[in-house]
A tleap script that builds the chain and sets N, CA, C and O, in Angstrom:
source leaprc.protein.ff14SB
mol = sequence {
  NMET LYS SER LEU PHE PHE PHE GLU PHE SER
  CYS ILE PHE PHE ILE MET PHE LYS ASN GLY
  TRP GLU LYS PHE LEU LYS LYS VAL SER ASN
  ASP ASP ASP PRO SER ARG ARG ARG ARG TYR
  VAL ARG ARG ASP GLN ASP VAL CYS VAL LEU
  GLU ILE ASN GLY GLN THR TYR PRO VAL LYS
  ASP TRP SER MET GLY GLY ALA LEU ILE GLU
  THR TYR ASP LYS THR THR ASN ILE GLY ASP
  THR VAL ASP PHE THR ILE LYS PHE LYS LEU
  LYS ASP ARG VAL LEU GLU VAL PRO HIE SER
  ALA GLN ILE VAL ARG LYS ASN LYS ASN TYR
  THR ALA LEU ARG PHE GLU ALA LEU PRO GLY
  GLU THR ARG ALA VAL PHE ASP ASP ILE VAL
  LYS ASP ALA ILE CALA
}
set mol.1.N position { -14.412 -66.047 -51.513 }
set mol.1.CA position { -15.593 -64.981 -50.841 }
set mol.1.C position { -16.911 -65.074 -51.937 }
set mol.1.O position { -18.071 -65.343 -51.627 }
set mol.2.N position { -16.441 -64.804 -53.177 }
set mol.2.CA position { -17.688 -64.716 -54.063 }
set mol.2.C position { -18.202 -65.862 -54.297 }
set mol.2.O position { -19.426 -65.964 -54.383 }
set mol.3.N position { -17.343 -66.990 -54.453 }
set mol.3.CA position { -17.947 -68.404 -54.485 }
set mol.3.C position { -18.729 -68.928 -53.599 }
set mol.3.O position { -19.640 -69.710 -53.872 }
set mol.4.N position { -18.391 -68.482 -52.313 }
set mol.4.CA position { -19.317 -68.883 -51.212 }
set mol.4.C position { -20.507 -68.308 -51.130 }
set mol.4.O position { -21.542 -68.881 -50.788 }
set mol.5.N position { -20.374 -66.929 -51.505 }
set mol.5.CA position { -21.741 -66.190 -51.781 }
set mol.5.C position { -22.783 -66.901 -52.895 }
set mol.5.O position { -23.988 -67.071 -52.714 }
set mol.6.N position { -22.222 -67.175 -53.773 }
set mol.6.CA position { -22.996 -67.931 -55.051 }
set mol.6.C position { -23.365 -69.221 -54.259 }
set mol.6.O position { -24.572 -69.456 -54.197 }
set mol.7.N position { -22.558 -70.057 -53.672 }
set mol.7.CA position { -23.147 -71.384 -53.349 }
set mol.7.C position { -24.277 -71.052 -52.219 }
set mol.7.O position { -25.329 -71.685 -52.137 }
set mol.8.N position { -24.014 -70.264 -51.592 }
set mol.8.CA position { -25.424 -69.983 -50.433 }
set mol.8.C position { -26.592 -69.621 -51.218 }
set mol.8.O position { -27.682 -70.159 -51.024 }
set mol.9.N position { -26.401 -68.726 -52.098 }
set mol.9.CA position { -27.476 -68.303 -53.043 }
set mol.9.C position { -28.073 -69.237 -53.863 }
set mol.9.O position { -29.294 -69.194 -54.017 }
set mol.10.N position { -27.355 -70.133 -54.451 }
set mol.10.CA position { -27.888 -71.188 -55.026 }
set mol.10.C position { -28.330 -72.294 -53.842 }
set mol.10.O position { -29.131 -73.101 -54.314 }
set mol.11.N position { -28.098 -72.486 -52.773 }
set mol.11.CA position { -28.774 -73.429 -51.911 }
set mol.11.C position { -30.180 -72.665 -51.511 }
set mol.11.O position { -31.129 -73.439 -51.386 }
set mol.12.N position { -30.364 -71.762 -51.367 }
set mol.12.CA position { -31.429 -71.095 -51.112 }
set mol.12.C position { -32.488 -71.108 -52.320 }
set mol.12.O position { -33.678 -71.424 -52.310 }
set mol.13.N position { -31.786 -70.730 -53.204 }
set mol.13.CA position { -32.622 -70.850 -54.638 }
set mol.13.C position { -33.348 -72.413 -54.766 }
set mol.13.O position { -34.529 -72.614 -55.048 }
set mol.14.N position { -32.397 -73.361 -54.505 }
set mol.14.CA position { -32.898 -74.567 -54.728 }
set mol.14.C position { -33.737 -75.212 -53.844 }
set mol.14.O position { -34.391 -76.149 -54.300 }
set mol.15.N position { -33.878 -74.890 -52.562 }
set mol.15.CA position { -34.653 -75.080 -51.622 }
set mol.15.C position { -36.037 -74.426 -51.795 }
set mol.15.O position { -37.101 -75.029 -51.645 }
set mol.16.N position { -35.890 -72.957 -52.170 }
set mol.16.CA position { -36.791 -72.259 -52.537 }
set mol.16.C position { -37.810 -73.002 -53.557 }
set mol.16.O position { -39.024 -72.873 -53.394 }
set mol.17.N position { -37.325 -73.718 -54.525 }
set mol.17.CA position { -38.145 -73.797 -55.662 }
set mol.17.C position { -38.445 -75.574 -55.472 }
set mol.17.O position { -39.414 -76.037 -56.074 }
set mol.18.N position { -37.688 -76.385 -54.732 }
set mol.18.CA position { -37.854 -77.463 -54.503 }
set mol.18.C position { -38.884 -77.672 -53.683 }
set mol.18.O position { -39.575 -78.671 -53.880 }
set mol.19.N position { -39.140 -76.943 -52.798 }
set mol.19.CA position { -40.166 -77.453 -51.801 }
set mol.19.C position { -41.195 -76.539 -51.954 }
set mol.19.O position { -42.204 -76.660 -51.259 }
set mol.20.N position { -41.062 -75.391 -52.987 }
set mol.20.CA position { -42.274 -74.618 -53.244 }
set mol.20.C position { -42.307 -73.198 -52.641 }
set mol.20.O position { -41.857 -73.084 -51.501 }
set mol.21.N position { -42.714 -72.264 -53.173 }
set mol.21.CA position { -42.777 -70.913 -52.611 }
set mol.21.C position { -43.321 -70.671 -51.058 }
set mol.21.O position { -42.837 -70.104 -50.078 }
set mol.22.N position { -44.527 -71.356 -51.304 }
set mol.22.CA position { -45.240 -71.396 -49.800 }
set mol.22.C position { -44.466 -71.934 -48.632 }
set mol.22.O position { -44.443 -71.304 -47.575 }
set mol.23.N position { -43.833 -73.069 -48.777 }
set mol.23.CA position { -43.009 -73.741 -47.960 }
set mol.23.C position { -41.869 -72.747 -47.324 }
set mol.23.O position { -41.726 -72.425 -46.145 }
set mol.24.N position { -41.064 -72.343 -48.531 }
set mol.24.CA position { -39.881 -71.167 -48.352 }
set mol.24.C position { -40.437 -70.005 -47.267 }
set mol.24.O position { -39.772 -69.696 -46.279 }
set mol.25.N position { -41.674 -69.432 -47.562 }
set mol.25.CA position { -41.948 -68.206 -47.203 }
set mol.25.C position { -42.301 -68.769 -45.699 }
set mol.25.O position { -41.935 -68.028 -44.787 }
set mol.26.N position { -42.968 -69.991 -45.322 }
set mol.26.CA position { -43.041 -70.368 -44.052 }
set mol.26.C position { -41.730 -70.559 -43.252 }
set mol.26.O position { -41.664 -70.360 -42.039 }
set mol.27.N position { -40.811 -70.913 -43.931 }
set mol.27.CA position { -39.452 -71.265 -43.074 }
set mol.27.C position { -38.786 -69.859 -42.655 }
set mol.27.O position { -38.182 -69.780 -41.586 }
set mol.28.N position { -38.895 -68.867 -43.426 }
set mol.28.CA position { -38.594 -67.661 -43.280 }
set mol.28.C position { -39.385 -66.316 -42.559 }
set mol.28.O position { -38.910 -65.237 -42.205 }
set mol.29.N position { -40.519 -66.734 -42.505 }
set mol.29.CA position { -41.635 -65.632 -41.953 }
set mol.29.C position { -41.622 -65.903 -40.600 }
set mol.29.O position { -41.470 -67.055 -40.196 }
set mol.30.N position { -41.780 -64.873 -39.788 }
set mol.30.CA position { -42.151 -64.965 -38.122 }
set mol.30.C position { -43.206 -65.335 -37.881 }
set mol.30.O position { -43.316 -65.853 -36.769 }
set mol.31.N position { -44.286 -65.278 -38.625 }
set mol.31.CA position { -45.632 -65.828 -38.311 }
set mol.31.C position { -46.335 -66.296 -39.739 }
set mol.31.O position { -46.920 -65.435 -40.396 }
set mol.32.N position { -46.288 -67.374 -40.114 }
set mol.32.CA position { -47.081 -68.061 -41.357 }
set mol.32.C position { -48.334 -68.263 -41.099 }
set mol.32.O position { -48.949 -68.811 -42.013 }
set mol.33.N position { -49.000 -67.973 -40.045 }
set mol.33.CA position { -50.365 -68.238 -39.833 }
set mol.33.C position { -51.295 -67.076 -40.454 }
set mol.33.O position { -51.442 -66.011 -39.854 }
set mol.34.N position { -51.798 -67.293 -41.459 }
set mol.34.CA position { -52.616 -65.931 -42.124 }
set mol.34.C position { -53.458 -65.189 -41.303 }
set mol.34.O position { -53.686 -63.986 -41.431 }
set mol.35.N position { -54.031 -66.117 -40.245 }
set mol.35.CA position { -55.141 -65.290 -39.345 }
set mol.35.C position { -54.405 -64.388 -38.266 }
set mol.35.O position { -55.061 -63.674 -37.508 }
set mol.36.N position { -53.143 -64.439 -38.227 }
set mol.36.CA position { -52.436 -63.465 -37.301 }
set mol.36.C position { -51.740 -62.509 -38.073 }
set mol.36.O position { -51.030 -61.706 -37.468 }
set mol.37.N position { -51.823 -62.451 -39.376 }
set mol.37.CA position { -51.355 -61.186 -40.237 }
set mol.37.C position { -52.179 -60.208 -40.039 }
set mol.37.O position { -53.400 -60.353 -40.086 }
set mol.38.N position { -51.490 -58.917 -39.756 }
set mol.38.CA position { -52.090 -57.726 -39.566 }
set mol.38.C position { -52.355 -56.839 -40.791 }
set mol.38.O position { -51.441 -56.451 -41.518 }
set mol.39.N position { -53.655 -56.534 -40.989 }
set mol.39.CA position { -53.824 -55.782 -42.500 }
set mol.39.C position { -53.647 -54.163 -42.018 }
set mol.39.O position { -53.562 -53.323 -42.914 }
set mol.40.N position { -53.594 -53.757 -40.692 }
set mol.40.CA position { -53.540 -52.400 -40.239 }
set mol.40.C position { -52.703 -52.333 -39.277 }
set mol.40.O position { -52.582 -53.313 -38.542 }
set mol.41.N position { -51.935 -51.167 -39.061 }
set mol.41.CA position { -50.956 -51.121 -37.989 }
set mol.41.C position { -51.759 -50.764 -36.836 }
set mol.41.O position { -52.658 -49.929 -36.939 }
set mol.42.N position { -51.433 -51.465 -35.520 }
set mol.42.CA position { -52.148 -51.373 -34.318 }
set mol.42.C position { -51.596 -50.030 -33.643 }
set mol.42.O position { -50.411 -49.696 -33.667 }
set mol.43.N position { -52.584 -49.344 -33.064 }
set mol.43.CA position { -52.250 -47.798 -32.278 }
set mol.43.C position { -52.638 -48.192 -30.755 }
set mol.43.O position { -53.783 -48.523 -30.450 }
set mol.44.N position { -51.615 -48.127 -29.872 }
set mol.44.CA position { -51.849 -48.450 -28.382 }
set mol.44.C position { -51.554 -47.053 -27.883 }
set mol.44.O position { -51.930 -46.971 -26.714 }
set mol.45.N position { -51.011 -45.896 -28.330 }
set mol.45.CA position { -50.752 -44.778 -27.641 }
set mol.45.C position { -51.947 -43.773 -27.407 }
set mol.45.O position { -51.874 -42.837 -26.611 }
set mol.46.N position { -53.108 -44.075 -28.216 }
set mol.46.CA position { -54.253 -43.344 -27.981 }
set mol.46.C position { -54.913 -43.201 -26.796 }
set mol.46.O position { -55.081 -44.220 -26.126 }
set mol.47.N position { -55.301 -42.211 -26.413 }
set mol.47.CA position { -56.425 -42.272 -25.160 }
set mol.47.C position { -57.726 -42.480 -25.657 }
set mol.47.O position { -58.316 -41.558 -26.220 }
set mol.48.N position { -58.248 -43.609 -25.507 }
set mol.48.CA position { -59.603 -43.946 -26.029 }
set mol.48.C position { -60.430 -45.076 -25.137 }
set mol.48.O position { -59.761 -45.912 -24.529 }
set mol.49.N position { -61.783 -45.108 -25.057 }
set mol.49.CA position { -62.519 -46.132 -24.544 }
set mol.49.C position { -63.648 -46.422 -25.503 }
set mol.49.O position { -64.076 -45.612 -26.325 }
set mol.50.N position { -64.111 -47.707 -25.314 }
set mol.50.CA position { -65.148 -47.920 -26.192 }
set mol.50.C position { -66.555 -48.229 -25.187 }
set mol.50.O position { -66.542 -48.802 -24.097 }
set mol.51.N position { -67.437 -47.814 -25.722 }
set mol.51.CA position { -68.969 -47.890 -25.149 }
set mol.51.C position { -69.664 -49.058 -25.778 }
set mol.51.O position { -69.777 -49.188 -26.996 }
set mol.52.N position { -70.144 -49.935 -24.852 }
set mol.52.CA position { -71.199 -50.965 -25.498 }
set mol.52.C position { -72.320 -51.076 -24.470 }
set mol.52.O position { -72.118 -51.424 -23.307 }
set mol.53.N position { -73.468 -50.770 -24.949 }
set mol.53.CA position { -74.600 -50.900 -23.955 }
set mol.53.C position { -74.529 -50.263 -22.602 }
set mol.53.O position { -74.711 -50.781 -21.500 }
set mol.54.N position { -74.156 -48.738 -22.995 }
set mol.54.CA position { -73.914 -47.917 -21.536 }
set mol.54.C position { -72.794 -48.282 -20.776 }
set mol.54.O position { -72.552 -47.471 -19.882 }
set mol.55.N position { -71.873 -49.443 -20.854 }
set mol.55.CA position { -70.646 -49.982 -20.179 }
set mol.55.C position { -69.772 -49.312 -20.982 }
set mol.55.O position { -69.957 -49.104 -22.181 }
set mol.56.N position { -68.491 -48.848 -20.123 }
set mol.56.CA position { -67.304 -48.205 -20.804 }
set mol.56.C position { -66.102 -49.103 -20.575 }
set mol.56.O position { -65.817 -49.454 -19.430 }
set mol.57.N position { -65.355 -49.504 -21.670 }
set mol.57.CA position { -64.145 -50.358 -21.329 }
set mol.57.C position { -62.886 -49.653 -22.180 }
set mol.57.O position { -62.803 -49.242 -23.337 }
set mol.58.N position { -62.037 -49.703 -21.168 }
set mol.58.CA position { -60.702 -49.361 -21.652 }
set mol.58.C position { -60.199 -50.116 -23.177 }
set mol.58.O position { -60.420 -51.287 -23.488 }
set mol.59.N position { -59.533 -49.177 -23.927 }
set mol.59.CA position { -59.144 -50.018 -25.466 }
set mol.59.C position { -57.759 -49.845 -24.980 }
set mol.59.O position { -57.181 -48.856 -24.531 }
set mol.60.N position { -57.266 -51.407 -25.244 }
set mol.60.CA position { -55.643 -51.673 -25.037 }
set mol.60.C position { -55.070 -51.204 -26.453 }
set mol.60.O position { -54.019 -50.568 -26.529 }
set mol.61.N position { -55.826 -51.555 -27.562 }
set mol.61.CA position { -55.178 -51.062 -29.021 }
set mol.61.C position { -56.125 -51.122 -29.888 }
set mol.61.O position { -56.985 -51.977 -29.674 }
set mol.62.N position { -56.249 -50.355 -30.972 }
set mol.62.CA position { -56.911 -50.509 -31.841 }
set mol.62.C position { -56.368 -50.076 -33.352 }
set mol.62.O position { -55.298 -49.468 -33.384 }
set mol.63.N position { -56.982 -50.329 -34.482 }
set mol.63.CA position { -56.477 -50.303 -35.735 }
set mol.63.C position { -57.753 -49.908 -36.640 }
set mol.63.O position { -58.825 -49.903 -36.036 }
set mol.64.N position { -57.773 -49.610 -37.875 }
set mol.64.CA position { -58.582 -49.581 -38.908 }
set mol.64.C position { -59.453 -50.853 -38.974 }
set mol.64.O position { -60.608 -50.718 -39.377 }
set mol.65.N position { -58.987 -52.134 -38.599 }
set mol.65.CA position { -59.804 -53.161 -38.564 }
set mol.65.C position { -60.467 -53.480 -37.273 }
set mol.65.O position { -61.524 -54.107 -37.348 }
set mol.66.N position { -60.092 -53.204 -36.296 }
set mol.66.CA position { -60.484 -53.664 -35.119 }
set mol.66.C position { -59.864 -52.964 -33.696 }
set mol.66.O position { -59.167 -51.954 -33.607 }
set mol.67.N position { -60.286 -53.722 -32.781 }
set mol.67.CA position { -59.866 -53.077 -31.219 }
set mol.67.C position { -59.717 -54.191 -30.647 }
set mol.67.O position { -60.096 -55.265 -31.114 }
set mol.68.N position { -59.050 -54.000 -29.392 }
set mol.68.CA position { -58.913 -55.146 -28.439 }
set mol.68.C position { -58.933 -54.087 -27.105 }
set mol.68.O position { -58.107 -53.234 -26.778 }
set mol.69.N position { -60.473 -54.575 -26.343 }
set mol.69.CA position { -60.503 -54.051 -25.123 }
set mol.69.C position { -60.538 -54.758 -24.010 }
set mol.69.O position { -60.790 -55.961 -24.070 }
set mol.70.N position { -60.308 -54.174 -22.893 }
set mol.70.CA position { -59.888 -54.731 -21.639 }
set mol.70.C position { -61.344 -55.147 -20.879 }
set mol.70.O position { -62.042 -54.317 -20.296 }
set mol.71.N position { -61.608 -56.301 -20.973 }
set mol.71.CA position { -63.020 -56.472 -20.508 }
set mol.71.C position { -63.402 -58.234 -20.398 }
set mol.71.O position { -62.745 -58.971 -21.133 }
set mol.72.N position { -64.167 -58.689 -19.734 }
set mol.72.CA position { -64.702 -60.129 -19.851 }
set mol.72.C position { -66.305 -60.161 -19.567 }
set mol.72.O position { -66.877 -60.114 -18.478 }
set mol.73.N position { -66.795 -60.243 -20.725 }
set mol.73.CA position { -68.456 -60.185 -20.430 }
set mol.73.C position { -68.927 -61.531 -20.810 }
set mol.73.O position { -68.736 -61.958 -21.949 }
set mol.74.N position { -69.545 -62.228 -19.886 }
set mol.74.CA position { -69.921 -63.683 -19.865 }
set mol.74.C position { -71.017 -63.738 -20.950 }
set mol.74.O position { -71.177 -64.749 -21.634 }
set mol.75.N position { -71.844 -62.511 -21.105 }
set mol.75.CA position { -73.155 -62.938 -21.948 }
set mol.75.C position { -73.001 -62.739 -23.469 }
set mol.75.O position { -73.874 -62.943 -24.312 }
set mol.76.N position { -71.922 -62.368 -23.646 }
set mol.76.CA position { -71.131 -62.618 -25.302 }
set mol.76.C position { -70.298 -63.501 -25.664 }
set mol.76.O position { -69.436 -63.942 -24.904 }
set mol.77.N position { -70.448 -63.870 -26.864 }
set mol.77.CA position { -70.137 -65.100 -27.229 }
set mol.77.C position { -69.191 -64.671 -28.727 }
set mol.77.O position { -69.560 -63.654 -29.314 }
set mol.78.N position { -68.000 -65.455 -29.303 }
set mol.78.CA position { -67.494 -65.313 -30.137 }
set mol.78.C position { -68.384 -65.360 -31.592 }
set mol.78.O position { -69.101 -66.319 -31.875 }
set mol.79.N position { -68.245 -64.348 -32.334 }
set mol.79.CA position { -69.212 -64.427 -33.548 }
set mol.79.C position { -70.326 -63.395 -33.269 }
set mol.79.O position { -71.055 -63.005 -34.181 }
set mol.80.N position { -70.451 -62.952 -31.982 }
set mol.80.CA position { -71.633 -62.010 -32.009 }
set mol.80.C position { -71.149 -60.697 -32.401 }
set mol.80.O position { -69.993 -60.322 -32.204 }
set mol.81.N position { -72.208 -59.895 -33.051 }
set mol.81.CA position { -72.056 -58.533 -33.485 }
set mol.81.C position { -72.402 -57.611 -32.351 }
set mol.81.O position { -73.431 -57.881 -31.731 }
set mol.82.N position { -71.743 -56.628 -32.007 }
set mol.82.CA position { -72.176 -55.613 -31.015 }
set mol.82.C position { -71.972 -54.132 -31.586 }
set mol.82.O position { -70.974 -53.910 -32.272 }
set mol.83.N position { -72.763 -53.256 -31.358 }
set mol.83.CA position { -72.913 -51.862 -31.824 }
set mol.83.C position { -72.083 -51.178 -30.414 }
set mol.83.O position { -72.190 -51.520 -29.237 }
set mol.84.N position { -71.378 -50.281 -30.921 }
set mol.84.CA position { -70.594 -49.445 -29.999 }
set mol.84.C position { -70.349 -48.124 -30.282 }
set mol.84.O position { -70.576 -47.728 -31.425 }
set mol.85.N position { -69.808 -47.155 -29.211 }
set mol.85.CA position { -69.345 -45.894 -29.612 }
set mol.85.C position { -67.797 -45.864 -29.258 }
set mol.85.O position { -67.484 -45.922 -28.069 }
set mol.86.N position { -66.875 -45.783 -30.174 }
set mol.86.CA position { -65.485 -45.534 -29.533 }
set mol.86.C position { -65.403 -44.077 -29.516 }
set mol.86.O position { -65.793 -43.253 -30.343 }
set mol.87.N position { -64.643 -43.899 -28.071 }
set mol.87.CA position { -64.525 -42.324 -27.807 }
set mol.87.C position { -62.890 -42.134 -27.562 }
set mol.87.O position { -62.208 -42.768 -26.756 }
set mol.88.N position { -62.343 -40.851 -28.680 }
set mol.88.CA position { -61.279 -40.737 -28.649 }
set mol.88.C position { -60.868 -39.187 -27.808 }
set mol.88.O position { -61.553 -38.176 -27.962 }
set mol.89.N position { -59.810 -39.231 -27.044 }
set mol.89.CA position { -59.417 -37.766 -26.188 }
set mol.89.C position { -58.319 -37.496 -27.044 }
set mol.89.O position { -57.262 -38.125 -27.019 }
set mol.90.N position { -58.660 -36.276 -28.023 }
set mol.90.CA position { -58.019 -35.477 -28.814 }
set mol.90.C position { -57.310 -34.488 -27.984 }
set mol.90.O position { -57.441 -34.378 -26.765 }
set mol.91.N position { -56.408 -33.645 -28.883 }
set mol.91.CA position { -55.765 -32.471 -28.069 }
set mol.91.C position { -56.830 -31.510 -27.477 }
set mol.91.O position { -56.673 -30.974 -26.380 }
set mol.92.N position { -58.062 -31.293 -28.359 }
set mol.92.CA position { -58.858 -30.391 -28.029 }
set mol.92.C position { -60.166 -30.363 -27.916 }
set mol.92.O position { -60.945 -29.410 -27.893 }
set mol.93.N position { -60.391 -31.870 -27.826 }
set mol.93.CA position { -61.970 -32.338 -27.798 }
set mol.93.C position { -62.030 -33.891 -27.593 }
set mol.93.O position { -61.010 -34.571 -27.704 }
set mol.94.N position { -63.072 -34.355 -27.334 }
set mol.94.CA position { -63.659 -35.786 -27.336 }
set mol.94.C position { -64.174 -36.244 -28.739 }
set mol.94.O position { -65.006 -35.451 -29.179 }
set mol.95.N position { -63.977 -37.047 -29.367 }
set mol.95.CA position { -64.495 -37.437 -30.572 }
set mol.95.C position { -65.076 -38.775 -30.403 }
set mol.95.O position { -64.378 -39.743 -30.102 }
set mol.96.N position { -66.500 -38.853 -30.614 }
set mol.96.CA position { -67.218 -40.115 -30.610 }
set mol.96.C position { -67.675 -40.397 -32.026 }
set mol.96.O position { -68.192 -39.631 -32.840 }
set mol.97.N position { -67.266 -42.065 -32.154 }
set mol.97.CA position { -67.434 -42.336 -33.598 }
set mol.97.C position { -68.198 -43.896 -33.298 }
set mol.97.O position { -67.543 -44.899 -33.016 }
set mol.98.N position { -69.636 -43.871 -33.416 }
set mol.98.CA position { -70.351 -44.977 -33.521 }
set mol.98.C position { -70.043 -45.681 -34.418 }
set mol.98.O position { -69.584 -45.235 -35.469 }
set mol.99.N position { -70.263 -47.132 -34.148 }
set mol.99.CA position { -69.909 -48.413 -35.558 }
set mol.99.C position { -70.406 -49.675 -34.754 }
set mol.99.O position { -70.947 -49.718 -33.649 }
set mol.100.N position { -70.060 -50.715 -35.644 }
set mol.100.CA position { -70.351 -52.116 -35.028 }
set mol.100.C position { -69.222 -52.859 -35.188 }
set mol.100.O position { -68.302 -52.295 -35.779 }
set mol.101.N position { -69.016 -54.192 -34.745 }
set mol.101.CA position { -67.911 -55.024 -34.914 }
set mol.101.C position { -68.353 -56.390 -34.389 }
set mol.101.O position { -69.268 -56.605 -33.594 }
set mol.102.N position { -67.609 -57.201 -34.927 }
set mol.102.CA position { -67.801 -58.725 -34.424 }
set mol.102.C position { -66.778 -59.181 -33.412 }
set mol.102.O position { -65.603 -58.814 -33.392 }
set mol.103.N position { -67.342 -60.004 -32.593 }
set mol.103.CA position { -66.250 -60.577 -31.476 }
set mol.103.C position { -65.688 -61.800 -32.266 }
set mol.103.O position { -66.334 -62.694 -32.813 }
set mol.104.N position { -64.042 -61.599 -32.188 }
set mol.104.CA position { -63.492 -62.616 -32.741 }
set mol.104.C position { -62.592 -63.642 -31.887 }
set mol.104.O position { -62.190 -64.745 -32.259 }
set mol.105.N position { -62.359 -62.963 -30.567 }
set mol.105.CA position { -61.565 -63.685 -29.634 }
set mol.105.C position { -62.020 -63.091 -28.130 }
set mol.105.O position { -62.535 -61.984 -27.974 }
set mol.106.N position { -61.808 -63.779 -27.357 }
set mol.106.CA position { -61.945 -63.322 -25.949 }
set mol.106.C position { -61.407 -64.182 -24.979 }
set mol.106.O position { -61.456 -65.379 -25.262 }
set mol.107.N position { -60.866 -63.841 -23.819 }
set mol.107.CA position { -60.514 -64.368 -22.449 }
set mol.107.C position { -60.994 -63.537 -21.407 }
set mol.107.O position { -61.805 -62.616 -21.498 }
set mol.108.N position { -60.314 -64.030 -20.259 }
set mol.108.CA position { -60.863 -63.472 -18.870 }
set mol.108.C position { -60.419 -62.185 -19.044 }
set mol.108.O position { -61.187 -61.452 -18.421 }
set mol.109.N position { -59.553 -61.548 -19.587 }
set mol.109.CA position { -58.920 -60.161 -19.545 }
set mol.109.C position { -59.541 -59.135 -20.792 }
set mol.109.O position { -59.913 -57.975 -20.613 }
set mol.110.N position { -59.550 -59.776 -21.917 }
set mol.110.CA position { -59.657 -58.954 -23.156 }
set mol.110.C position { -60.590 -59.516 -24.020 }
set mol.110.O position { -60.768 -60.734 -24.026 }
set mol.111.N position { -61.401 -58.525 -24.984 }
set mol.111.CA position { -62.498 -59.168 -26.176 }
set mol.111.C position { -61.834 -58.416 -27.163 }
set mol.111.O position { -61.564 -57.219 -27.060 }
set mol.112.N position { -61.532 -59.266 -28.284 }
set mol.112.CA position { -61.059 -58.650 -29.713 }
set mol.112.C position { -62.227 -58.578 -30.517 }
set mol.112.O position { -63.000 -59.506 -30.753 }
set mol.113.N position { -62.307 -57.270 -30.969 }
set mol.113.CA position { -63.325 -57.249 -31.832 }
set mol.113.C position { -62.841 -56.750 -33.315 }
set mol.113.O position { -61.946 -55.917 -33.456 }
set mol.114.N position { -63.469 -57.299 -34.290 }
set mol.114.CA position { -63.199 -56.692 -35.724 }
set mol.114.C position { -64.387 -55.756 -36.306 }
set mol.114.O position { -65.590 -56.009 -36.247 }
set mol.115.N position { -63.746 -54.563 -36.907 }
set mol.115.CA position { -64.905 -53.765 -37.182 }
set mol.115.C position { -65.675 -54.171 -38.217 }
set mol.115.O position { -64.983 -54.775 -39.036 }
set mol.116.N position { -66.960 -54.088 -38.570 }
set mol.116.CA position { -67.486 -54.157 -39.780 }
set mol.116.C position { -66.917 -53.080 -40.787 }
set mol.116.O position { -66.230 -52.106 -40.478 }
set mol.117.N position { -67.344 -53.452 -42.081 }
set mol.117.CA position { -66.722 -52.445 -43.018 }
set mol.117.C position { -66.880 -51.093 -42.696 }
set mol.117.O position { -67.960 -50.694 -42.262 }
set mol.118.N position { -65.864 -50.291 -42.868 }
set mol.118.CA position { -65.896 -48.686 -42.329 }
set mol.118.C position { -66.351 -47.990 -43.734 }
set mol.118.O position { -65.740 -47.876 -44.797 }
set mol.119.N position { -67.511 -47.613 -43.382 }
set mol.119.CA position { -67.901 -46.360 -44.518 }
set mol.119.C position { -66.842 -45.183 -44.719 }
set mol.119.O position { -66.080 -44.835 -43.817 }
set mol.120.N position { -66.864 -44.690 -45.797 }
set mol.120.CA position { -65.939 -43.468 -45.937 }
set mol.120.C position { -65.844 -42.691 -44.940 }
set mol.120.O position { -64.765 -42.496 -44.381 }
set mol.121.N position { -67.060 -42.080 -44.534 }
set mol.121.CA position { -66.860 -40.902 -43.379 }
set mol.121.C position { -66.269 -41.481 -42.241 }
set mol.121.O position { -65.511 -40.739 -41.616 }
set mol.122.N position { -66.450 -42.777 -41.762 }
set mol.122.CA position { -65.778 -43.307 -40.534 }
set mol.122.C position { -64.375 -43.463 -40.528 }
set mol.122.O position { -63.652 -43.251 -39.554 }
set mol.123.N position { -63.957 -43.900 -41.822 }
set mol.123.CA position { -62.546 -44.250 -42.331 }
set mol.123.C position { -61.852 -42.663 -42.174 }
set mol.123.O position { -60.700 -42.526 -41.764 }
set mol.124.N position { -62.566 -41.704 -42.490 }
set mol.124.CA position { -61.849 -40.306 -42.707 }
set mol.124.C position { -61.698 -39.794 -41.189 }
set mol.124.O position { -60.701 -39.209 -40.767 }
set mol.125.N position { -62.914 -40.125 -40.390 }
set mol.125.CA position { -62.367 -39.637 -38.904 }
set mol.125.C position { -61.461 -40.311 -38.307 }
set mol.125.O position { -60.716 -39.702 -37.540 }
set mol.126.N position { -61.268 -41.931 -38.530 }
set mol.126.CA position { -60.084 -42.574 -38.151 }
set mol.126.C position { -58.757 -41.788 -38.430 }
set mol.126.O position { -57.862 -41.559 -37.616 }
set mol.127.N position { -58.817 -41.403 -39.819 }
set mol.127.CA position { -57.675 -40.988 -40.479 }
set mol.127.C position { -57.364 -39.618 -39.741 }
set mol.127.O position { -56.177 -39.334 -39.575 }
set mol.128.N position { -58.320 -38.770 -39.298 }
set mol.128.CA position { -58.015 -37.376 -38.639 }
set mol.128.C position { -57.577 -37.924 -37.257 }
set mol.128.O position { -56.694 -37.279 -36.692 }
set mol.129.N position { -58.038 -38.958 -36.666 }
set mol.129.CA position { -57.398 -39.191 -35.395 }
set mol.129.C position { -55.783 -39.645 -35.500 }
set mol.129.O position { -54.940 -39.228 -34.705 }
set mol.130.N position { -55.566 -40.314 -36.303 }
set mol.130.CA position { -54.087 -40.613 -36.367 }
set mol.130.C position { -53.401 -39.423 -36.855 }
set mol.130.O position { -52.213 -39.335 -36.546 }
set mol.131.N position { -54.006 -38.322 -37.683 }
set mol.131.CA position { -53.142 -37.115 -37.925 }
set mol.131.C position { -53.103 -36.210 -36.722 }
set mol.131.O position { -52.157 -35.513 -36.355 }
set mol.132.N position { -54.285 -36.338 -36.173 }
set mol.132.CA position { -54.229 -35.548 -34.550 }
set mol.132.C position { -52.947 -36.039 -33.691 }
set mol.132.O position { -52.202 -35.249 -33.111 }
set mol.133.N position { -52.794 -37.391 -33.683 }
set mol.133.CA position { -51.627 -37.873 -32.719 }
set mol.133.C position { -50.245 -37.444 -33.329 }
set mol.133.O position { -49.227 -37.417 -32.637 }
set mol.134.N position { -50.260 -37.161 -34.460 }
set mol.134.CA position { -49.132 -37.150 -35.280 }
set mol.134.C position { -48.595 -35.897 -35.006 }
set mol.134.O position { -47.395 -35.743 -34.783 }
set mol.135.N position { -49.640 -34.731 -35.010 }
set mol.135.CA position { -49.290 -33.251 -35.115 }
set mol.135.C position { -48.884 -32.863 -33.848 }
set mol.135.O position { -48.539 -31.700 -33.640 }
savepdb mol mol.pdb
quit
């Protein structure tokens, strides 16, 4: 039993260094495309909407890095920057956070936004939203 473990470990070690660390990680990872890796945890249980140019869109999910909204706007393109206000329904109030984002992906049902760099106070507000949801 011990020798079988050693043999398996030796094989993995050999493959890992023969092919290089990067190739090994690709073999064992669920998603080796760096563009699909998430920097922040997605939140899909919060009650929130995003308002752009007076039009309100439901938020499918959001994170500190961006949001996925339910919409299809033929006038916007990937790469466009949009100003918005995201509105969160908290336990005792509605919290509005103005910000801007770049459109990074879209199809007929959804538009994916990557938030511009979050200033300290906006990040603090987002942290408060997460804490409110946990409490």
